[in-house]
C-alpha atoms as one frame of an Amber mdcrd trajectory, in Angstrom:
protein
 -23.338  -8.481  19.164 -22.061  -6.672  15.634 -18.975  -5.476  16.480 -18.533
  -1.944  14.341 -15.454  -2.037  12.046 -13.005   0.963  12.880 -12.223   3.650
  10.299  -8.822   3.536   8.931  -6.722   6.294  10.264  -3.463   8.104   8.596
  -1.512  10.707   9.223  -1.099  14.428   7.536   2.393  14.362   6.750   2.205
  17.932   6.556  -0.190  18.947  10.153   0.575  15.663  11.699  -2.958  15.157
  12.500  -4.522  11.743  12.861  -7.732  11.174  10.650  -9.939   8.919   9.225
  -8.484   8.131   5.309 -12.167   9.103   3.727 -11.112  13.096   5.149  -7.614
  12.832   3.529  -6.087  12.760   0.315  -3.586  10.316  -0.990  -0.742  11.494
  -2.856   1.442   8.152  -4.248   5.041   7.312  -6.297   5.005   4.398  -7.696
   7.764   2.130  -8.209   8.169   3.886 -12.132   8.409   7.389  -9.870   5.523
   8.235 -11.233   3.490  11.027  -8.401  -0.249  11.464  -9.034  -3.012  12.530
  -6.776  -4.729   8.839  -5.787  -8.274   9.830  -5.081  -9.364   6.286  -4.927
  -6.390   5.267  -1.392  -6.212   2.597  -3.560  -3.140   2.066  -6.081  -0.268
   0.957  -5.450   2.902   2.599  -4.181   4.356   5.138  -1.256   1.180   6.883
  -0.151   1.542  10.257   1.312  -1.732  12.112   2.612  -2.322  15.845   3.244
  -5.720  17.307   4.858  -8.328  18.700   2.181  -7.924  21.962   3.643  -6.196
  24.010   0.708  -4.007  25.725   3.571  -2.105  22.211   4.154  -2.013  21.956
   0.614  -0.186  25.264  -0.025   2.078  24.969   3.476   3.245  20.833   1.372
   3.947  23.011  -1.219   6.527  25.716   0.519   7.754  23.227   2.116   9.038
  20.250  -0.487   7.627  17.435   2.748   6.467  16.059  -0.067   9.864  15.671
  -2.127  11.231  14.182   1.280   8.460  12.091   1.938   7.722   9.958  -0.592
  11.670  10.741  -2.284  11.024  12.349  -5.191  10.505  15.347  -7.112   7.036
  16.135  -7.096   5.979  18.449  -9.674   3.888  21.364  -9.511   1.384  20.457
 -11.743   0.155  17.734  -8.789  -0.062  20.467  -6.036  -2.055  22.010  -9.132
  -4.810  19.087  -8.989  -5.086  19.105  -5.555  -6.300  22.484  -5.124  -8.833
  21.854  -8.099  -9.587  19.103  -6.102  -9.945  20.673  -3.224 -11.912  23.623
  -4.657 -14.257  21.670  -5.941 -15.563  20.024  -2.611 -16.919  21.616   0.076
 -13.862  22.398   2.721 -14.413  21.374   6.550 -12.351  21.987   9.633
C-alpha cells in the first residue's frame, strides 16, 4: 500500500488559519534584509505566509504585521505586488 504524503501546511500570519502551502503566498526577508514575494516558496530567508485573499493583504498592510513578523520595514511596493498576484488569480475562499 502506497502511503499518500501529507501536503505541507503553513499558517497565515493575519488570520492564523492553517492552510495547504499552495493556498498561501510567501513573503521572504533574506540575509541582506531585502523583502520580496516568493511565488515558488523555495527561496532562502525568513518567510511569512499570507492567504491568497485581498482582504487579508489589505489587513496585513494596515496592521504592519509583516514588519513585525519579518523584523524589518516592508516596502509598500510588496503589497502592490501581492494585490496584483491575487487579482491575476481567481479568488478562492
